[in-house]
N, C-alpha and C positions, 0 to 999 in steps of 0.2 A: 373653267370653274366646276367644282364638284358640288352636288347637292345630296343631302341625306333626308329621306322620308322615314319618320318613325310612325309606327301604328300600334296603338295601345290594345289592351285586351278587352274581353267581354265583361260588361258592367264596369269597365275601368275608365281611365282618363289619362291625359298626358303625364300626370305626376308619376305614373308607373315607370316611365322611361326617362323622366326629366333629368336625373343626375347624369346619365350617359349622354343625353342630347346636349345638355349645357356644356359638358366637358369637351365634346367633339367640336362644338361651335367655337368655344373659347380657344381651343388648342390649334385649330386649323383655319378658322375664318370661312369655312364652307357655308353654303346656304343650308340651314337646317329647318325642316318643317315638322311640327308635331300637332297634327289636326285632331279634333275631337269627333269621333264617329256619331252619326245621328242617334239621339236618345241616350247617349252616354254623357259622361262628365260629372261635375259636382252635383248638379241637379238631375240625378238619374231618373229617366222617364222612358222606359223601353216599350211601353204599351203601344201596339200598332206598328212598330218598326220591323222590317224584314231583313234577312241576311243579304238580299240583293241591294238594299239601300246602303248597307255598310260597304259592300264591295264597290258599288258605283261611286260612292263618295270618295273612297280611297283612290279609285281610278282617276277621278277628276283632280284630286290633289296631286297625284303623280304627273298627270299631263301638264298641269300648271307649272310644276317644278321643272319638268323636262324642257319647257319653253325658256326657262331662266338659266339653265346650266348645260354643260357639255356632257357630263357623266352623272349618273344617279346610283346611289347605294340605298337599299331599303332595309330597315331594321324593324322586325315585327316581334311583339311580345305576346305570348299566349295565343288568343284568337287572332291577334294582329299578325302573328307569325304565319298563320294559315292564309290570311288575306295577302300578306307579303309574298308568299309562295305563288299564289295565283297571279299576282302582278308580274313577278319575275318570269313566269312561264309564258306570259302574253305580251310583254313589252321589253324594250331594249334597256334592261337594267344590267349594270356591270358587276355588282356584288350584292349578296344577300346574307343578312344576319338573322338567325332565328333564336329568340330568347324564350325559354319555357314554352316552345310552340306546341299547341294543343292538338296534335294528331290523335292523341288519346286523352281522355278526360277522367279525372278522379283517381287518386291513389288511395285505395281503401286502407292499406296498412298505415300510411302516414296520417291519414285522417283519424284513425283510432288513437295513435300516439298523441296527436294534437288535442283530441277531445279529452284524453285523460288529463292533460295539462290544464285545459279549460275547467274541467270539473274540480280539479284540485284547487285552482284559483277561486272558483265559485264557493267552495266549501270554506276557504280561508278568508273570504270577503275581499279578495283582490282581483275580481273578474274585470273591473274597470281598467286595470293596469295590463291586462292581457292583450298583446298586440294583435294577435289573430282575431280575437273576439271583436275588437274595435274596428278592425279592417273589414270584416265580413258581415257585421251586424246590419248595416244599412243595405248592403247588397242583397242579402237574403230577404229583407223586408220589402225591397222595391224591385224585385226581379220577377216578372210574370212568368208562369210556366211556358206560355207560348214563345216568349223570348228565348228561353232555354232550348226549345225545339228548333227555333230559327238558327241558333248557334250550331246545333247538331246537324242541321241540313247544310249549313255552310261547310262544315268539315267534310261531309259526305261528297259535296259537289267538288271540292278542291283536291281531294286525295288523288284522283287520276292525273292531275296536273304535275305531281311531283316528278313523274318520269320525264318531263320536258325540261328539267332544271339542269342545264349544262354549264352554268356560270359558277364562279367561286362561291362557296357556301360555308358559313360558320354556324355551327349549332352549339348552343350553350344551355345546360340544364342543371338545376339544383337537385341534389340527391335526396334532400329532405322535403321535396315538393309534395304537398298533400292534394294539390289540384291536378297537376299534370304529372303522371308517373314517368319514371326514367325510361321505361320502354318506349315512350313516345319519341324521345331523342334517338334511340337506336333504330326505331322504325324509319324515321326521317333519313338518318344516315344511310341505311340500307336501301331505301326506296329512291333516293336522289342519285342519278347516274353520273353527276359531275365528277371528274377526276381531280378537281381542286376543291376538296371538302375537308372540313375539320370538325371534330366533336370534342368538346371540353365539358367535363362534369365538375360541378362545384360541391364539394363534400359537406359544407355547412349551410347551404342556402335552401330556403323554402321557395315558394312560387315567385315572389317578387324579388327576382335576382338583382335588380338594380338598387335595391334597398337592403340587401342581405350582407351577411358576414364576409362573404367572398367577393364583395364588390370590386376591391382593388385588383384581384385576379381577373375578374370579368373585364374590367376596363383595359387591362393590359392585353388580354386576348383580342378584344375588339380593335384596340389601337394597332396591334401587330397586323391584324388581318386587313384593316381598311387602308392604312396609309404607310406604315413602316415598310411593308413589303414592296410598295410601289415607289417609296422614297419621295412622296409628294407632301410630306409634312411641312407646314409653314414654319420657317425658321424665325 
């Protein structure tokens, strides 16, 4: 039996990867786990939480899953991609998928373009209909500065582990991502020594690639990488 562990992003929750997690579970019958990291979720409360808590919690979820299945694939989104890379470098994981993985943070050019759209909607009285505004309003209001520092410390801690990733790796990145710049995906691709690695850019997607315009392409890339290549898809 195969198990998939999904890890969501900073200030995020399982909804960030839910479409892909549900698709894989329904299509394959594999064991799929989508835990919520400490302080995260719908009731966002990051005060007092550290990056080591997030790593340790993900490790515990991985070890529990490894007791249930024969093989484990890990899919990480944004900060979850960084945590997933750490797990893959330290445990016997068979495949790794990195979605908008945050080796670098903040795409200033895209933020400027997104901000122009928000200002336009604000002036027209349509700000409540702006998807980005609604998605990030609560996060901005409920994210302590110390939590952001913890995220930065996590990235700094994990970067040296990229060199130990020799398993198959799939990297997917939205080209219109205002949070994680495209250079993050190229950095990961060039830093990871695995000879079985692929990089796919999604031309119309922002940060939340599982909810973006290129989702069908993303789904196909992941499907090909995880199970079509091994011909283990449940018929």
